[in-house]
C-alpha positions in Angstrom: -47.7 -114.7 49.5 -49.7 -111.4 48.8 -53.1 -111.4 50.4 -55.8 -108.7 50.3 -57.5 -107.8 53.3 -60.7 -106.1 53.8 -62.8 -106.4 57.3 -62.9 -109.8 58.1 -61.9 -110.6 54.6 -58.9 -111.8 53.7 -58.0 -113.0 50.1 -55.2 -114.9 48.4 -53.7 -113.9 45.3 -50.9 -114.2 42.6 -50.4 -112.4 39.3 -47.6 -112.6 37.0 -47.0 -110.9 33.6 -47.4 -107.0 32.4 -49.6 -105.0 30.5 -53.4 -104.5 30.4 -55.1 -106.4 33.5 -56.8 -109.9 33.1 -58.5 -111.3 35.8 -58.9 -115.3 35.9 -61.5 -117.2 37.8 -60.3 -120.8 38.6 -63.0 -123.4 38.2 -63.5 -126.1 40.9 -66.9 -125.1 42.1 -66.8 -123.6 46.3 -63.3 -125.4 46.2 -61.5 -122.7 43.1 -58.0 -122.1 44.1 -55.0 -120.5 41.7 -53.6 -124.1 42.5 -56.4 -125.8 40.9 -55.5 -124.1 37.7 -52.8 -126.4 37.2 -55.5 -129.4 36.8 -57.6 -127.1 34.1 -57.2 -127.8 30.5 -54.9 -125.2 30.5 -53.6 -122.5 32.7 -54.0 -119.1 31.9 -51.0 -117.7 34.4 -48.9 -119.8 32.4 -50.5 -118.9 28.5 -51.1 -115.5 28.8 -48.4 -114.1 31.2 -46.4 -112.7 28.0 -49.5 -111.2 26.9 -51.3 -109.7 30.1 -51.2 -108.9 33.5 -52.9 -112.1 34.6 -54.2 -111.8 38.3 -55.8 -114.9 40.2 -57.1 -115.5 43.3 -58.4 -118.2 45.6 -62.4 -118.5 46.3 -63.3 -117.2 49.5 -63.6 -120.2 51.9 -62.6 -122.6 49.8 -61.1 -125.4 51.7 -58.0 -126.2 49.7 -57.1 -122.7 49.1 -55.8 -119.6 51.7 -58.6 -117.2 51.4 -60.9 -116.7 54.4 -64.2 -114.6 55.2 -67.6 -114.4 56.5 -70.1 -117.1 55.1 -72.8 -114.5 53.5 -75.8 -116.2 53.5 -78.3 -113.5 52.3 -75.7 -112.3 49.2 -73.7 -115.5 48.3 -72.9 -114.5 44.8 -72.2 -110.9 45.7 -70.0 -111.6 48.4 -67.6 -113.0 45.8 -67.8 -110.2 43.9 -67.3 -107.6 46.5 -63.9 -109.7 46.6 -63.2 -109.8 43.4 -63.5 -106.3 42.6 -62.4 -105.2 45.8 -59.1 -106.7 44.8 -58.8 -104.8 41.5 -59.5 -101.8 43.6 -56.7 -103.0 45.8 -54.1 -103.6 43.0 -55.6 -99.7 41.5 -56.8 -101.4 38.8 -60.1 -99.7 36.4 -60.8 -101.4 33.7 -60.4 -105.1 32.9 -60.4 -108.5 31.1 -61.5 -111.6 32.5 -61.6 -115.3 32.0 -62.7 -118.3 34.2 -63.8 -121.6 34.3 -66.6 -123.6 35.3 -68.3 -121.5 38.3 -66.7 -118.5 37.1 -69.5 -118.3 34.4 -72.1 -117.4 36.8 -69.6 -115.1 38.8 -68.7 -113.3 35.7 -72.1 -112.7 34.8 -72.7 -111.4 38.4 -69.7 -109.2 37.8 -71.1 -107.6 34.7 -74.4 -107.0 36.5 -72.6 -105.0 39.3 -69.6 -103.5 37.3 -70.0 -103.5 33.4 -68.2 -100.4 32.6 -65.3 -101.8 34.1 -65.5 -105.0 32.4 -63.8 -104.7 29.2 -64.7 -108.5 27.7 -64.9 -111.8 28.9 -64.2 -115.4 28.4 -66.3 -118.1 29.9 -64.4 -121.4 29.7 -66.6 -124.7 30.2 -69.2 -122.5 32.2 -71.6 -124.0 34.6 -75.0 -123.5 35.0 -78.6 -124.9 35.9 -79.3 -128.1 34.6 -83.4 -128.9 34.8 -82.9 -132.8 34.9 -80.5 -132.7 37.9 -82.0 -129.7 39.5 -80.1 -130.0 42.9 -76.7 -131.3 41.2 -74.7 -128.1 42.8 -76.4 -128.4 46.1 -75.4 -132.3 46.4 -71.8 -131.6 44.9 -71.0 -128.7 47.7 -72.9 -130.4 50.7 -70.7 -133.4 50.3 -67.6 -132.1 48.3 -67.1 -128.0 50.2 -69.4 -128.2 53.6 -67.8 -131.2 55.7 -64.1 -130.0 54.8 -64.6 -125.9 55.5 -66.4 -127.1 58.9 -63.3 -129.0 59.7 -61.0 -126.3 59.1 -63.5 -123.4 60.1 -65.6 -124.7 63.5 -67.3 -121.7 63.8 -68.9 -122.4 60.3 -71.9 -125.4 60.6 -73.3 -127.5 58.6 -76.6 -125.7 58.9 -74.9 -122.8 57.8 -73.5 -124.2 54.9 -77.0 -125.7 53.9 -78.5 -122.2 54.3 -75.9 -120.7 52.0 -76.1 -123.7 49.3 -79.9 -123.2 49.3 -79.7 -119.2 49.4 -76.8 -119.7 46.4 -78.1 -122.5 44.1 -81.8 -123.7 44.8 -83.4 -120.6 45.3 -81.8 -119.5 42.0 -82.6 -122.6 40.0 -82.4 -121.4 36.6 -80.4 -120.5 33.6 -76.8 -119.1 35.0 -78.0 -118.7 38.8 -77.1 -114.7 38.8 -78.6 -113.0 35.9 -81.8 -113.0 33.9 -82.0 -114.2 30.1 -83.1 -110.3 30.1 -80.0 -109.5 31.2 -77.9 -111.3 28.7 -80.1 -110.0 26.4 -79.1 -106.5 26.5 -75.8 -106.9 27.4 -73.1 -105.0 25.1 -69.7 -106.5 26.9 -68.0 -108.5 24.1 -68.3 -112.1 25.3 -66.8 -115.6 24.4 -68.1 -118.7 25.4 -65.8 -121.9 25.3 -69.3 -124.4 25.6 -68.7 -127.9 27.5 -71.3 -130.8 28.1 -71.0 -132.2 31.4 -73.2 -132.3 34.2 -72.1 -129.5 35.9 -71.6 -127.5 32.4 -74.5 -127.6 30.2 -73.8 -126.8 26.9 -77.4 -126.0 26.3 -77.2 -123.3 28.8 -73.5 -121.9 27.1 -75.1 -121.7 23.9 -78.4 -119.4 25.0 -75.9 -117.2 26.5 -74.1 -117.0 23.0 -77.3 -117.0 21.4 -78.8 -114.1 23.6 -75.8 -111.8 24.1 -75.4 -109.5 21.0 -72.0 -109.3 21.2 -70.9 -112.7 22.1 -68.7 -115.6 19.7 -68.1 -119.2 20.1 -65.2 -121.5 20.8 -65.2 -124.7 18.8 -66.6 -127.7 20.2 -65.4 -130.0 21.6 -62.3 -128.1 22.3 -61.2 -130.1 25.1 -60.5 -133.2 23.9 -57.5 -133.0 22.2 -54.1 -130.7 22.7 -54.6 -129.3 19.5 -58.1 -128.4 20.1 -57.1 -127.3 23.5 -54.4 -125.0 21.9 -57.2 -123.9 19.4 -59.2 -122.7 21.9 -56.3 -120.7 23.9 -55.5 -119.2 20.6 -59.0 -118.3 20.0 -59.1 -116.9 23.8 -55.8 -114.8 23.1 -57.2 -113.0 20.3 -60.7 -112.4 21.6 -58.9 -110.7 24.6 -56.4 -108.8 22.4 -58.8 -107.6 20.2 -61.3 -105.9 22.8 -57.8 -104.6 24.7 -58.1 -101.2 25.1 -56.2 -99.0 22.2 -54.0 -97.2 24.8 -52.7 -100.3 26.5 -51.5 -101.7 23.1 -49.6 -98.5 22.4 
């Protein structure tokens, strides 16, 4: 089983297929794992293995997964970006496509703020975002569904540390997509595909605001998860989108 190690951080990852690299970020919030992709509307490791070199990793400190590392309270989103970009460096990959679910929305925005020159195009499936009518949704979900199992698995991490981490990650950034501003998205030239959802953690309004602000964006059908036919249409749309923006040299 492959691991990427950097200092005290150890990231479990899987890859399938060949061709131009596609980073996949699983959903599931802070419990995001490669194995969790099997419960998603579709699993890109299966769906796109004949199209791309597909790479996915367990999120650092996801209790169901195998990736571990420090709890970086002062830079929560950047710590995850470090892991994702570091894995690509480890694999010798410079430029790549990215597709992700749920928490991957804010993470992709953060990656674009850190390394837009490396990301050729990005697809955000059911992206999460801030919902003002439930301002503490992500804090409450994770203080109960992520913190206790993490502390049980890692006794050196306390619930006080979890509180501080979630406050830094969500409460103190309670707007839009948590990681970047509207002005950033308005000036973003990277092609984006948005597949909106509308459940508490995946607000339709935020997904569509990103789509309206980003100058090179397109949107899938909505709803797209209600039937297998619609899921298949969204999968095909994402494949066309990613293939369209794959560098010409990679297609040759």
